[in-house]
C-alpha positions as CSV (number, residue, x, y, z in Angstrom):
1,M,-28.8,-6.4,8.2
2,I,-25.6,-5.1,6.6
3,V,-22.2,-6.4,7.5
4,V,-18.9,-4.8,6.6
5,V,-16.0,-7.2,6.3
6,N,-12.2,-7.0,5.9
7,S,-10.1,-9.3,3.8
8,G,-9.3,-11.9,6.4
9,P,-12.8,-13.4,6.6
10,L,-13.3,-13.2,2.8
11,M,-10.1,-15.0,2.0
12,A,-10.7,-17.7,4.7
13,L,-14.3,-18.4,3.6
14,A,-13.3,-18.5,0.0
15,K,-10.5,-21.0,0.8
16,I,-13.0,-23.4,2.4
17,G,-15.8,-22.8,-0.2
18,L,-18.1,-20.9,2.1
19,L,-18.0,-17.4,0.6
20,D,-21.7,-17.4,0.2
21,L,-22.2,-17.8,3.9
22,L,-22.0,-14.1,4.6
23,P,-24.8,-12.9,2.4
24,R,-27.0,-15.9,3.6
25,L,-26.4,-14.8,7.2
26,Y,-26.5,-11.0,6.9
27,G,-28.3,-10.3,3.6
28,Q,-26.0,-7.5,2.4
29,V,-22.2,-7.7,2.6
30,S,-20.1,-4.6,2.1
31,F,-16.4,-4.1,2.0
32,P,-14.1,-1.1,1.5
33,T,-12.3,-0.5,-1.9
34,A,-9.0,-1.4,-0.2
35,V,-10.4,-4.8,0.7
36,F,-11.5,-5.4,-2.9
37,V,-8.1,-4.5,-4.2
38,E,-6.4,-6.8,-1.7
39,V,-8.7,-9.8,-2.2
40,V,-9.5,-9.5,-5.9
41,V,-6.9,-7.5,-7.7
42,R,-3.8,-8.7,-5.7
43,G,-5.4,-12.2,-5.4
44,R,-5.5,-12.4,-9.2
45,E,-1.9,-11.3,-9.5
46,R,-0.9,-14.2,-7.1
47,V,-3.1,-16.9,-8.6
48,S,-3.8,-17.2,-12.3
49,G,-7.4,-17.6,-13.2
50,T,-10.5,-16.2,-11.5
51,V,-11.5,-15.7,-7.9
52,S,-14.5,-18.0,-7.5
53,G,-17.4,-17.1,-5.3
54,L,-17.0,-13.3,-5.7
55,D,-19.6,-11.3,-7.6
56,I,-17.6,-8.7,-9.4
């Protein structure tokens, strides 16, 4: 099964260390480019370092 997610669930799951939950439940996780920019690009701008749990 493929699931498409927005930034809210990704950020919430990352905060509690459960980002790997989505691929375990659904197999394939997809998100629009705008979500990638919000979560990864802007997230890196806000927090120095890397975004753990995301396969980039």
